[in-house]
N, C-alpha and C positions, 0 to 999 in steps of 0.2 A: 527458500526458493531460488532458483537460478534466474538470471536476467531474462532469458527466453521464456521461462514459465510465467514470469510477471507480465511480460509483453503480451503473451497469449491471453492472459486473464483480463488485460486492459487493452483491447484491440484499437480503441479510439485514440490512445496516447502515442505520440511520436517517440522514437528512440531517444532523441535529444532531450525531450521533456522528462521522460522516465529517468534518464541518467541524472539530470539536474535535480529532480525531486529526491531520488535515492541519496545523492550526495548531501542534500540539505537535511534529510532525515537522519543520516549517519552523523553529521556534524552536531545535530541537536540531541544525539544520544537515544533516538527512538528506534533506530535500526542498527543491527550489527552487520558488518561486511566481513566475510571470511574468504581469504584468497588461498587457494591450494597451489602449491609450488609444483606445477606439472606443465607439460606441453600437450595440447594448447592450455593456456591458463583457464582455471575454473574459479568462478566467483559464486558465492551463495550469500543470500541475505536472509536475515531472520529478525524478529522483533526482540529488542532488548527488554530488560525487566521494566524499564520506563514505558516502552511501547506497549507491553502487555498490560500495564496498569491503565492504559487509555481504552482498552477494549470495551469495558462496560459502558463508558461514556459514548463511544462510537456506536455501539449497538443500540443504546437508548436514542441517540440522535437519528439513526437509521429508521428505527421503529416510528419515531415521531414523523419523519419525512414521508414514509409510506402512508401513515394515517392521514396526514395533511393532504397528500396528493389524492387519496381516495375521497376525502371530504370535498376537496375542491372540484373533483370530477363529478361528484353527485350533485353539486350546486349548479352545474352548467345546464 
């Protein structure tokens, strides 16, 4: 995805924080950053193989969070 696409998917995040997080994920080897040599410069981000290996864990955690929120809401 391009930076602008990521920003639209995460409207609550600031540009500064998104840039910081992408750099940290790149340094950790979770995200790949591709720079196209053109004017204007074009950047694309994708999950690395390590990042892809995290998907099942993140999906499970997301499912748990939704279930927990629904349960907490029903106890109110």
